[in-house]
N, C-alpha and C positions, 0 to 999 in steps of 0.2 A: 795383548786379549782387548785390555781397554782402548789401547793403540789404535786397535784395527774397529772396536765398532766407534770410535771418534773420527778414522778416516772416514769410514759409514756414513757417519752424520754428516760430516762435511760436505762429504762428496754426495749424499742427498740436496742437501739446503743450494750447492751450486747448480744441478742438474734441475734443480723446481724453480729454479731463481728466474733464468730467464724464458721457464717454459709458461708462468704466469701472465696474467694480466696487465699490458701496459698503462701510460698515464691515460693516453688518451683513451683507450677503452676503459678504465673506469671513469674516468669525464662520461663520455657518452652512456654508459650507467648510470653513474646518478641522476644524469640531467632527463634517462627515460624511468627513472625510478619516481621523480619529482613532479617528473609530467601524469604517471599512471597515477603517480597521491591527490594532485588538481582533480584528474578525475575521477577519481574515484569520492573524493568529499562533495562532489559537482554532482554525481551520480546520487548519493546518499543527501544531500540538499534536495534534489526533485524528488527521491522517493519519500520525503517528508514532506513537500509539499502534494503529492498525490495523496499521501495518509489523510493528510487534514482536509482536505479536498472531497477525497474519497467519503471521512464523518461529518461534514459539513450536508452534504448529499445524502447523507444517511439519513442523517435530524433531519431534514424537509420532509424524503418520504415517509419519514414518522408521525411527522406531524399532518402532511396531504392525508396518511393513510386514516388518521385520527379523525379531520376535518371531514373525507369521504365517510366511515362510521356511523358519524353526529347524524350527518346526510342520508343515509341510508336508513336510522332508524328514526328520525322523520316523519320523514316518505310515507316507512310504515305506518307508524301511527296515525298520518292524515289517511292513511289509505282506510284504514280501521274504522276510525270517524266516517269518512265516507260512504264507506260500507253502511253504515248505523246508520246515515241520513240517509241512505238509499230506500233501508227496509221503512225506516220511521215513514219518509214520502209517502209508499207501497201502501206502509200499513191505514194512512191516513187519507189515501186515496179510495183503498177498498170500506171507510166508512164512511165515504159522502156518498156512495155508491147506495 
């Protein structure tokens, strides 16, 4: 029984040996894997660059929004002051008459 199992295993190795990948195929696959790893590293670097750029733009947008809000508050304050001065002028004109 042991000899039968041993012969079966040996036969399996003999059959599987020639069916496997050849040296050229292995080298081609290794070359392809190396190229894909380079492409992956490049894509990761580009993604990191784009993320940094997006963060910088987001910071600029927030800064510009804060500036715009400050300007809007100032405009609102100036309009209120203008309206008050218009009322005061109208009241002063009425008193002159």
